[in-house]
N, C-alpha and C positions, 0 to 999 in steps of 0.2 A: 940456394939460388932461386930467384923468382923470374918467371917468364913474363916479359913485358910486351912481346910481339912474336908472331909467327909468320913465316914466309914459305912460299912454294918454290922459290928459286934462290940460288946463292948470290946473284947480283944484287937483288933488293936487300937481302939479309946483310951483305957486306956494306952497302951504302948506309943502312941504319946503324950498323956497328960502328962505322967510321964517324957518323954524326955524334954518337954518344961519347966515343973516345976523344973526339976533338973538344968536347966540352968537359973533359976530365972525369967522365964516368967510366969506371972499369966494367966492361961488358964482355960477354962471351957468347959464342954460338954453340948450341947443342944440336947434334944429329946432322950437321952440315955434310959430313963426308958420307954418311949413310944415305942421305937423300940424293947426293951427287952420284952415287953408285947406280941407282935406279929410281926414277921419279915416282914409281908406284910405292916405294917405301915412304915417300912423303905422306901419303894418305894413311898408311899404317901407323906411323909414329907421330903424326900431328904436325908435320912440317918442320922447318928449321926454326929452332927456338932461340930468340934473343933474350939472354938472361943477365940479371944484375943481382947484386947483394940486396937484401931487404931494405937497408937504409938508403939506397939509391933509387928505389922504385918511383917515388913521386917526381924526382928531377928527371929521370929517364922518360917517363910518360909525357912530361911537359916538353922536353926536347923533341921527342918523336911527333908530338902534335903540332909543332911549329911549322908553318908553311913558308918555305923559302923560295917559292916559285917566281916571285917578282924581284928577288934580291939581285939578280944579274941584269935587270933591265936598266941600262944606262942611257936610254934614248932621251931622257928628260921629259918624257910624256907623263901626265898624270893618268894612272891606270883606270881611274873612275871616270 
């Protein structure tokens, strides 16, 4: 498994995990339960790790880099 991102909290980790799985990328979280037990463990283990198989790394990084912040704006306004 290859770590494509790390997170300090479970909410952000699960959002990223959901984005990858929605695109068909099988991804897993490592150390999520350990970090949930005590946030100080996050520092010790390097955070919650979002991991994928080596053949999915490029696609996973592309998906995670995509900015969807304007996707829900249906006001009809041009953001620029």
